[in-house]
C-alpha positions in Angstrom: -56.0 58.3 25.5 -58.0 58.0 22.3 -56.9 54.9 20.5 -59.5 55.1 17.7 -58.2 55.5 14.2 -60.6 55.7 11.3 -59.4 54.9 7.8 -59.8 57.7 5.3 -59.6 55.6 2.2 -63.2 56.2 0.9 -62.5 56.0 -2.8 -62.3 52.4 -4.0 -63.4 51.0 -0.7 -65.2 47.6 -0.7 -67.0 48.6 2.5 -67.7 52.2 3.4 -69.4 53.2 6.6 -70.1 56.7 8.1 -71.9 57.2 11.4 -73.2 53.7 11.3 -75.7 53.2 14.2 -77.8 50.2 15.3 -80.2 50.5 18.2 -82.6 47.9 19.7 -85.2 49.9 21.6 -83.2 51.9 24.2 -80.1 49.8 23.8 -77.5 51.2 21.4 -75.5 48.3 19.9 -73.4 50.3 17.4 -72.6 53.9 18.2 -72.1 56.0 15.1 -69.0 54.3 13.9 -67.1 55.1 10.6 -64.6 53.0 8.7 -63.5 52.0 5.2 -62.1 48.6 4.1 -60.4 48.5 0.7 -60.3 45.3 -1.4 -57.7 42.7 -0.9 -57.6 42.9 2.9 -58.0 40.3 5.6 -59.6 42.2 8.5 -59.9 40.9 12.1 -63.0 42.3 13.8 -62.4 41.7 17.4 -64.4 42.5 20.5 -65.8 40.9 23.7 -69.3 39.4 23.8 -71.9 42.2 23.4 -69.5 44.6 21.8 -71.5 45.1 18.6 -69.6 42.7 16.2 -72.7 40.8 15.3 -74.8 43.9 14.7 -72.1 45.3 12.4 -72.0 42.0 10.4 -75.8 41.9 10.1 -75.8 45.5 8.8 -73.1 44.6 6.2 -75.1 41.5 5.1 -78.4 43.3 4.9 -79.9 41.2 7.7 -80.8 44.2 9.9 -81.7 47.8 9.5 -79.4 50.7 10.5 -79.0 54.4 10.5 -76.1 56.3 8.9 -74.3 55.6 5.6 -73.2 52.1 4.6 -72.3 50.6 1.2 -70.8 47.2 0.4 -69.4 46.7 -3.1 -71.1 50.0 -4.0 -74.5 48.6 -3.0 -76.9 49.4 -0.2 -77.1 46.2 1.9 -80.8 46.4 2.5 -82.1 47.9 -0.8 -79.8 46.0 -3.1 -79.5 42.7 -1.1 -80.3 40.4 -3.9 -77.5 41.8 -6.1 -75.1 42.0 -3.1 -75.6 38.3 -2.2 -74.2 37.3 -5.6 -70.8 38.6 -4.6 -70.7 38.1 -0.8 -70.5 34.9 1.2 -71.1 34.4 4.9 -70.1 31.7 7.3 -72.0 32.0 10.6 -70.9 30.8 14.0 -73.7 28.2 14.0 -74.1 26.1 10.9 -77.8 25.4 10.1 -78.3 22.8 7.4 -81.4 20.7 6.7 -80.9 17.4 8.6 -82.7 15.2 6.1 -80.7 16.1 3.0 -77.7 14.2 1.7 -74.4 15.9 1.0 -74.5 15.3 -2.8 -78.0 16.8 -2.9 -76.9 19.8 -1.0 -74.0 20.4 -3.4 -76.4 20.0 -6.3 -78.8 22.5 -4.7 -76.0 25.1 -4.1 -75.0 24.8 -7.8 -78.6 25.4 -8.9 -79.2 28.4 -6.7 -75.9 30.3 -6.6 -74.3 31.4 -9.9 -70.8 31.7 -8.3 -70.7 28.2 -6.7 -68.1 25.7 -7.9 -69.0 22.1 -7.5 -65.4 21.0 -8.2 -63.9 23.3 -5.5 -66.5 22.1 -3.0 -65.7 18.4 -3.8 -62.0 19.2 -3.5 -62.5 20.7 -0.1 -64.7 17.8 1.1 -62.1 15.3 -0.1 -59.9 16.5 2.9 -62.7 15.4 5.3 -64.4 12.2 6.2 -67.7 13.4 4.8 -69.1 11.2 2.0 -71.5 12.3 -0.8 -74.2 9.9 0.4 -74.1 11.0 4.1 -77.1 12.7 5.5 -76.6 15.8 7.5 -78.3 14.2 10.5 -75.7 11.5 10.5 -72.8 13.9 10.8 -71.1 15.1 14.0 -71.2 18.7 15.0 -67.6 19.2 13.7 -68.4 17.5 10.4 -71.4 19.8 9.9 -69.1 22.8 10.3 -66.7 21.3 7.8 -69.6 20.8 5.3 -70.8 24.3 5.8 -67.3 25.7 5.3 -66.9 23.6 2.1 -70.2 25.0 0.7 -69.4 28.6 1.4 -65.7 28.5 0.4 -66.7 27.1 -3.0 -68.4 30.4 -3.8 -66.4 32.8 -5.8 -67.3 35.9 -3.7 -65.7 39.3 -3.7 -66.3 39.6 0.1 -66.2 36.7 2.6 -67.5 37.2 6.1 -66.5 34.7 8.7 -68.2 34.8 12.1 -66.3 32.3 14.4 -65.9 30.0 11.3 -64.0 27.2 13.1 -66.1 27.0 16.2 -66.4 23.3 17.3 -63.5 22.1 15.1 -60.4 20.4 16.4 -57.1 22.3 16.2 -55.7 20.2 13.3 -58.7 21.1 11.0 -58.6 24.8 12.2 -55.0 25.1 11.1 -55.8 23.4 7.7 -58.8 25.7 7.2 -56.8 28.9 7.7 -53.9 27.6 5.6 -56.4 26.8 2.8 -58.0 30.3 3.3 -54.6 32.0 2.9 -53.0 29.9 0.2 -55.9 28.9 -2.0 -58.9 31.2 -1.4 -57.3 34.6 -0.8 -56.0 36.0 -4.1 -55.2 39.6 -3.1 -58.5 40.8 -4.7 -61.0 39.3 -2.3 -61.8 41.0 1.0 -62.2 38.8 4.1 -63.6 39.8 7.4 -63.1 37.5 10.4 -64.6 37.6 13.9 -63.2 35.1 16.3 -62.3 34.6 19.9 -59.3 32.5 18.9 -57.4 35.5 17.7 -54.0 33.9 18.2 -54.8 31.4 15.4 -55.5 34.1 12.8 -53.2 37.0 13.6 -50.5 35.7 11.2 -52.9 36.1 8.2 -54.5 39.5 9.1 -53.7 42.6 7.2 -55.9 44.9 9.4 -57.3 45.0 12.9 -60.6 46.5 14.1 -61.2 46.4 17.9 -64.8 47.2 19.0 -66.0 47.8 22.5 -69.5 48.9 23.6 -70.5 49.6 20.1 -67.5 51.9 19.4 -64.3 51.3 17.4 -61.3 51.7 19.7 -58.6 50.6 17.3 -58.6 50.5 13.5 -55.2 50.0 12.0 -53.2 47.9 9.5 -50.9 45.3 11.1 -47.7 47.1 10.0 -48.7 50.2 11.9 -49.7 48.2 14.9 -46.2 46.7 15.1 -44.6 50.1 14.8 -47.0 51.7 17.3 -47.0 49.2 20.1 -44.2 47.6 22.0 -43.8 45.4 25.1 -40.9 45.4 27.5 -40.1 42.9 30.2 -38.4 44.7 33.0 -36.7 43.7 36.3 -37.8 45.1 39.6 -35.0 47.7 39.5 -36.3 49.2 36.2 -40.0 49.0 37.1 -40.4 52.5 38.4 -38.6 54.0 35.4 -40.8 52.0 33.0 -44.0 53.0 34.8 -42.9 56.7 34.6 -43.2 56.4 30.8 -47.0 55.8 31.1 -47.6 52.2 29.9 -50.9 51.3 28.4 -51.0 48.0 30.3 -49.0 46.0 32.8 -48.9 42.3 33.6 -46.7 39.8 35.4 -45.0 36.8 33.8 -42.9 34.5 36.0 -42.4 37.2 38.6 -41.3 39.8 36.0 -43.3 42.8 34.9 -44.3 43.1 31.2 -45.4 46.6 30.2 -47.1 47.6 27.0 -46.4 51.0 25.5 -48.0 53.0 22.7 -45.8 55.4 20.6 -42.8 55.3 22.9 -39.3 55.2 21.2 -38.1 51.6 21.1 -34.5 52.6 21.7 -35.7 54.1 25.0 -37.7 51.0 26.0 -34.8 48.7 25.1 -32.7 50.3 27.8 -35.2 49.1 30.4 -35.4 45.4 29.5 -36.3 42.8 26.9 -38.2 44.4 24.0 -41.0 42.5 22.2 -43.8 43.1 19.7 -47.1 42.3 21.5 -49.4 39.6 20.2 -52.8 40.7 19.0 -54.3 38.9 22.0 -52.2 40.8 24.5 -52.9 44.1 22.6 -56.6 43.4 22.8 -56.5 42.8 26.5 -54.5 46.0 27.0 -56.8 48.2 24.9 -59.9 46.7 26.5 -58.6 46.9 30.0 -57.4 50.5 29.5 -60.8 51.5 28.3 -62.5 49.9 31.2 -60.2 51.6 33.7 -60.8 54.9 32.0 -64.6 54.4 32.1 -64.4 53.5 35.8 -62.3 56.5 36.6 -64.7 58.8 34.8 -67.6 57.2 36.6 -65.9 57.7 40.0 -65.1 61.3 39.1 -68.7 61.9 38.2 -69.9 60.4 41.5 -67.4 62.5 43.5 -68.6 65.7 41.9 -72.3 64.9 42.0 
């Protein structure tokens, strides 16, 4: 089964990629992928470690070379990086701030170097934390440094916001507040946000689009409405298990002794006759798609070995 879907919306896309490829020596990190992301979308870029997520982000931000065609806001990320950085903001998974500087000095520095930075918005965000203006970075805990980093970047009026594990190291209360702030106060329907995270269950309610990447290839690219129409889970009893398996599930797991099978493009009315019907979570869908791909790869490898 080929689960890859590539958007065809090239005109008006904020991000446009065709045959994007990144290679480190003999290692291919990104394998000729193509996609478009229009403005006003919140996109979850999800994949296991080593899948190519970071390489894609670096290409988008002009931090690494690439082959193929890529434009962000109509600009070439490498050739037009100075202009691009005026309208794109990036939160990395590891916040690196000078340890000697005080918070108020850092805010003043940001205001001096970035034309789209808002001091008032940054101060408003910091007011929700325990960080004081006279605190030095070296005196802050790891979680507080992440909070400070978020406040600085979120105060930039950017057209594209890239979040790479933005809440790593934060407690669950602040993570929830951050995503609530992101959705209710930062996102205005015009900005485009790209999020990579392993805590996908915390962001799936705000996503408009999903991109799954595995081994440098896109294996799923879809808006959330289509995902909910395309995939369904059914919890079946032992008596209905054989009939359910006959429909060719994408994935199967056991929950409290009952079998949960995930299907793609199977009529819901038909599945409802077999048991309890549910819409799968993004996390369960991710496991299913990744596991299905690994099983297919293993089967192909075994077939190659058998015919060698």
